[in-house]
C-alpha positions as CSV (number, residue, x, y, z in Angstrom):
1,M,112.9,15.8,56.5
2,G,111.5,14.9,59.9
3,A,111.8,11.1,59.5
4,M,115.6,11.4,59.4
5,H,115.9,12.7,63.0
6,R,114.7,11.7,66.5
7,I,114.6,13.8,69.7
8,T,115.0,12.4,73.2
9,L,114.2,14.5,76.3
10,L,115.9,13.3,79.4
11,G,114.3,14.6,82.6
12,R,112.5,13.7,85.8
13,A,109.1,14.3,87.4
14,G,108.7,17.6,89.2
15,C,111.3,19.4,87.1
16,H,109.9,22.8,85.9
17,L,112.7,23.2,83.3
18,C,111.7,19.8,82.0
19,D,108.1,21.1,81.6
20,D,109.4,24.1,79.6
21,A,111.6,21.9,77.4
22,R,108.8,19.5,76.8
23,E,106.6,22.3,75.4
24,V,109.4,23.6,73.0
25,I,110.2,20.0,71.8
26,A,106.5,19.1,71.3
27,K,106.0,22.3,69.3
28,V,109.0,22.0,67.1
29,A,108.7,18.2,66.6
30,G,105.0,18.5,65.8
31,E,105.6,21.2,63.2
32,L,108.4,19.3,61.6
33,G,107.0,15.8,61.9
34,V,109.9,14.6,64.0
35,P,109.3,11.7,66.5
36,W,110.3,12.3,70.1
37,E,110.4,10.5,73.4
38,E,110.9,11.3,77.0
39,V,113.1,9.3,79.3
40,D,113.1,9.7,83.1
41,I,116.7,9.7,84.2
42,D,115.6,8.2,87.5
43,S,114.8,5.0,85.6
44,S,118.5,4.3,85.2
45,Q,121.5,4.6,87.5
46,E,123.7,5.2,84.5
47,L,121.5,8.1,83.3
48,R,121.5,9.6,86.9
49,D,125.3,9.3,87.1
50,K,125.8,10.8,83.6
51,Y,123.3,13.7,83.7
52,G,122.5,14.3,87.4
53,E,121.7,18.0,87.7
54,M,122.1,18.8,84.0
55,I,118.4,18.0,83.3
56,P,116.6,18.5,81.1
57,V,119.0,17.2,78.5
58,T,117.9,17.2,74.8
59,L,119.4,14.6,72.5
60,V,119.1,14.8,68.7
61,D,119.8,11.5,67.0
62,G,121.3,10.2,70.3
63,V,123.8,13.1,70.6
64,Q,123.6,15.7,73.3
65,H,122.2,18.9,71.8
66,D,121.2,21.1,74.8
67,F,120.8,21.0,78.6
68,W,118.8,23.1,81.1
69,R,117.1,25.2,78.4
70,V,116.0,24.3,75.0
71,S,116.3,26.9,72.3
72,E,113.5,26.6,69.8
73,E,115.6,28.2,67.0
74,R,118.7,26.0,67.7
75,L,116.6,22.8,67.9
76,R,114.7,23.7,64.7
77,G,118.1,24.4,63.0
78,A,119.5,21.0,64.0
79,L,116.4,19.3,62.7
80,T,116.3,21.0,59.3
81,Q,119.9,20.7,58.3
82,P,120.8,17.6,56.2
């Protein structure tokens, strides 16, 4: 199940909402065996322009899933559906 999906957290240093999102993602990804990565939006002008103040942004399989807050239930649901 988990190998079919990938989570990307877009955030930046010093962002308390990013810290909260990281905890939820790490928990759900760990339980389901889903790989995840974190990308600092300040590493790319394109990411800064696109996401600006929306962070944290959660992508599932490269598609925007959530921003600002990560719902554990919603994330789990997206990762367990075929």
